[in-house]
N, C-alpha and C positions, 0 to 999 in steps of 0.2 A: 351315856359314849355308848359305843358299841365295841367289842372284845373282836378282835380278829386274829383267828387260830390259824398257824400256817400248816401247810401240808408237809407232812416227812419230803425230805425231797429225793425224787425218782429216776435212779439211775439204771442203765444196764447197758443189753447191745446192741448193735449197729452191725446189721447185715448187708455187706453190699455185693452186690451180685458181677461178678468177673467173667467175663469173656475176651477179653482182649486188645476191644476194640478203644478206640480214645475215651468216649464217650463213660466206657467202665472206670478206665486210668482216673478221670476226671472224679469218678463217685468215689474212688480210693482216695483220690488227696480231698474230699469234702470229708468222708470220714473220717479222716486223721483230725481233720482243723475241729473238725464239730464229738469227737470223743472224750473232749475237757469235760463237754459243756454236759451231752448228753448221755454218755456210758461210759463204762469204764476199758469196756470189751469192744475190739471190731472182730467180726468173722468174714472172712472173706471166703465165700465159695462159687466154685467154679461147678456147672452142672452140667452131664453132659449123657447123650443115649446112644445106644446103636442107629444106625441111619436105615429107618423105617423099612428102605429095600434092599439092606445088606445081605448074604447068605443067599439072593437069588439069584447072582451072577456066579459065570465057571466058576469054580474051587472053592468060596463061601468065604467062612470068617476064617482069617489066617488064624493057624494052632496058637502064635508068638505074639500076637495083637494086645495089646493090653489099655484099653481107653483107658484105663482107670489110672496108671502109670502117666502116661502123655499128658491127662489133663491134671496131673500133678504138678509134670514139668511146665507145661505150660503156664498154670496159677503162680509158680514161683521166678519164671522168667519175667510177667507181668508187674510183679509185686519188687523185682529186683530195679525193672525199670523204673519205677513209681518212687519204689523210696532208697533203692540202691541197700546201702549198710544198715543203713538208719531207720529199720523200720519200727515201727508204733509201738511203742509199750503196750502192752495185752491186746495183741494183733494172733488171732488163731486164722489157720486155714482147714478149707475141707474142701475136697469136689464128692459130689453124689450123683449117685446115679439118676437119671428122671430127667422131666422135661422139666427146664429151666426157672417157666414160670412156676409149677406145680412146687420146684424142690424150693424155691425163692417164697412160696407162701408159706408152706409148713413151716420154714425158719425163723415168719416174722410172726408166728405164734406167741412168741416168749420174747420179741424184739423191743427193745424200745425203738428203733428206726429201723427203717428197711431204705438201702439207696441202691440205687439202678441207671444205668446207663440211657440215654435214649438212644433213638436209631436215627441217621442222619437221614437226610432226603434221598430219597429214593426216588423211583422213577417216576415217581408222581410227588409234587410238591405241594401236598394236601398231608401225606402220612409224615408227619412229624413225630411220632413216636413208632418204636418198634412192635411188634405184638409182645413179648417181653414186657415191658416200661406198662404199656397200655394194660396187662391183666394187673400187673403190680399194681398200679394206683387207684384201679378200679377195686379189685379185690382185699389190698394188705392187712392184715390185723393188726397195724399199728402206724402212725404216721409213716409215707413213704414220700421220698423227695426224688425227681429223675432229674438227670445231670445232665447237659448238653456238654459237647465235646467244647471247648478254648482254646 
């Protein structure tokens, strides 16, 4: 008779890309559903970056503009919208400077799963996924779930 060896349970962090879209809100909901099975932690990440043409206009960057603060407020607003005051246990939030795909790919290096929202149909019916979700699906360092808004 053959002996079956069981591998130890591997649990970890679920990374969720959040941008305020309905599909990223759906990604957060899926992370909360999958957390008991996949990981003990959910990390919601909102990536931000300065617009490439910012500063070229008259006046440049306003001295009092804090995109990191704006991003944190936007992320908390999305979490409030999705979970209200019943946020999942083990939920952490972070805002990170950089292009969303690069930030999420880096975060996926030590994650059990990466969940991102898809882009809806844009001007072309064949574009079912946005550029960030496409890059994450192709280059993620862990399993990637792309969620459509429902």
